C-alpha positions in Angstrom: 15.0 2.4 -4.0 14.8 3.1 -0.2 11.5 3.1 1.6 11.6 6.9 2.2 12.4 7.5 -1.4 9.5 5.4 -2.6 7.1 7.2 -0.2 8.2 10.6 -1.5 8.3 9.5 -5.2 4.8 7.9 -5.3 2.3 9.6 -7.4 -1.2 8.9 -8.7 -0.7 7.6 -12.2 -3.7 7.7 -14.6 -2.0 6.8 -17.9 -0.3 3.4 -18.5 1.7 1.8 -21.2 0.5 -1.6 -22.4 3.8 -3.3 -21.2 3.5 -6.3 -19.0 4.9 -6.5 -15.5 7.4 -9.4 -15.0 5.7 -12.1 -12.9 8.6 -12.0 -10.3 7.9 -8.3 -9.8 4.2 -8.8 -9.4 4.8 -11.6 -6.9 7.2 -9.3 -5.0 4.6 -6.6 -4.8 1.9 -9.0 -3.6 4.3 -10.4 -1.0 4.8 -7.0 0.5 1.0 -6.8 1.1 0.9 -10.3 2.5 3.6 -9.4 5.0 1.8 -6.2 6.1 0.9 -5.7 9.8 -2.7 -6.1 10.9 -4.6 -5.8 14.2 -4.0 -8.9 16.2 -2.2 -10.4 13.1 -5.7 -11.5 12.0 -4.9 -10.6 8.3 -8.6 -9.9 7.5 -7.9 -9.5 3.8 -8.1 -11.0 0.4 -6.7 -9.4 -2.8 -8.0 -10.0 -6.3 -5.4 -9.6 -9.1 -7.3 -8.9 -12.3 -5.4 -9.1 -15.7 -8.2 -10.1 -18.0 -8.9 -7.1 -20.3 -12.7 -7.6 -20.3 -12.8 -7.8 -16.5 -10.5 -4.8 -16.1 -12.9 -2.8 -18.3 -15.9 -3.9 -16.2 -14.0 -2.9 -13.0 -13.1 0.5 -14.5 -16.7 1.2 -15.3 -17.7 0.1 -11.8 -15.1 2.7 -10.5 -17.3 5.6 -11.6 -16.3 5.2 -15.3 -12.5 5.7 -14.7 -11.8 3.7 -17.9 -8.1 4.6 -17.9 -7.7 2.1 -15.1 -8.2 -0.8 -17.6 -4.9 0.2 -19.5 -2.8 -0.9 -16.5 -1.3 -4.4 -16.5 -3.4 -5.4 -13.5 -6.1 -4.0 -11.2 -5.7 -5.0 -7.6 -8.8 -5.1 -5.5 -8.5 -5.1 -1.7 -11.3 -7.0 0.0 -11.9 -6.9 3.8 -13.1 -9.9 5.8 -15.1 -8.2 8.6 -15.7 -11.3 10.7 -12.0 -12.3 10.6 -11.3 -8.7 11.8 -13.3 -8.7 15.0 -11.0 -8.6 17.9 -11.5 -8.9 21.7 -12.9 -5.3 21.8 -15.4 -6.1 19.1 -14.0 -3.3 16.9 -13.6 -4.1 13.3 -10.2 -3.2 11.9 -10.4 -4.7 8.4 -10.6 -1.3 6.6 -7.4 -0.1 8.2 -5.7 -3.4 7.8 -6.5 -3.7 4.1 -5.5 0.0 3.6 -2.1 -0.7 5.2 -1.5 -3.8 3.0 -2.6 -1.9 -0.1 -0.3 1.0 0.7 2.6 -1.4 1.2 1.9 -2.9 -2.2 1.6 0.6 -3.8 5.0 1.6 -2.3 6.6 -1.7 -3.5 5.2 -1.0 -7.0 6.7 2.5 -6.8 10.1 1.1 -5.7 10.1 -1.2 -8.7 9.2 1.6 -11.1 5.5 1.0 -11.6 2.6 3.4 -11.4 -0.5 3.1 -9.2 -3.5 5.2 -8.2 -5.5 4.7 -5.0 -9.2 4.2 -6.1 -11.8 4.8 -3.5 -14.6 5.9 -5.9 -16.4 2.8 -6.9 -19.8 1.1 -6.8 -19.2 -1.7 -4.3 -22.0 -3.9 -5.4 -20.9 -3.7 -9.0 -17.3 -4.5 -8.1 -18.5 -7.5 -6.1 -20.6 -8.6 -9.0 -17.8 -8.4 -11.5 -15.3 -10.2 -9.3 -17.9 -12.6 -7.7 -17.0 -11.4 -4.2 -19.4 -12.8 -1.5 -21.9 -10.3 -0.2 -20.7 -10.5 3.5 -17.2 -9.2 2.5 -16.3 -5.6 1.9 -14.4 -4.0 -1.0 -12.1 -1.4 0.6 -10.1 0.0 -2.3 -8.6 -0.8 -5.7 -5.5 0.2 -7.5 -4.2 -0.2 -11.1 -0.6 -1.3 -11.3 1.3 -0.9 -14.5 4.1 0.8 -16.4 3.5 4.5 -16.2 3.0 6.5 -19.4 3.3 9.8 -17.4 5.3 11.2 -14.6 2.9 13.4 -12.6 4.4 16.4 -10.6 4.0 16.4 -6.9 0.6 17.7 -5.7 0.4 20.5 -3.2 0.5 19.5 0.5 -0.7 21.4 3.6 2.0 23.1 5.6 3.4 21.1 8.6 1.8 23.5 11.1 -1.6 22.5 9.6 -1.2 18.8 10.1 1.1 18.4 13.2 0.8 19.4 16.8 3.4 19.1 19.5 2.5 17.4 22.8 -1.3 18.0 22.5 -3.8 18.6 19.7 -3.6 22.2 18.6 -0.3 22.7 20.5 1.4 24.3 17.6 4.3 23.2 15.5 7.8 24.6 15.4 
C-alpha cells in the first residue's frame, strides 16, 4: 500500500479480532516509529509494547474505561522524554516528536492491514503506575494495534476552505 493510500484509508478501529500479529509485522511497524523525524534528531521517546492481557486490561481501564482496547493484540504507549527534548531554544518538542512517531507507526499498521485508534483520553498517573514509567517522563498517547473486527466508514471532515488559507491566514482558498 502506498503512503497516501494508507493515510486516506486509516480509521479509528474500536473492535478487534483475537488474532495475533506476526512478529515481523510488529517489528516493521515499530521500526517505522524508530525512523521518524524529531527536532534536532534528539529522539525524545520511548515506546512500551504491551501484550500481556492483564496489563492491557489495566491500561484500558486507565484510558477512561475504554475496555475494548484490551482486545487488540498489543497496546502501544508513547512516552516522551522531556529533558532529552530540550534544544538550544529551550523549547520542549517531545510531544510533537512522539506524536509524529506514533502517527508513522499507525500508518505502517494501516498499510499492513491492522487497525489502530489514537488514544488521548487517559489518566497519566495510572498509566505510569501500570507500566512503571518514571515520574519525570510524560505519557503522550496510546494506540491499540490489532486485526480489525470492523471497517469504519470515513468520518466527516471540514471543507478545504475551512482549514486552508492561501498566502496568509484567512486569505481564502480556491
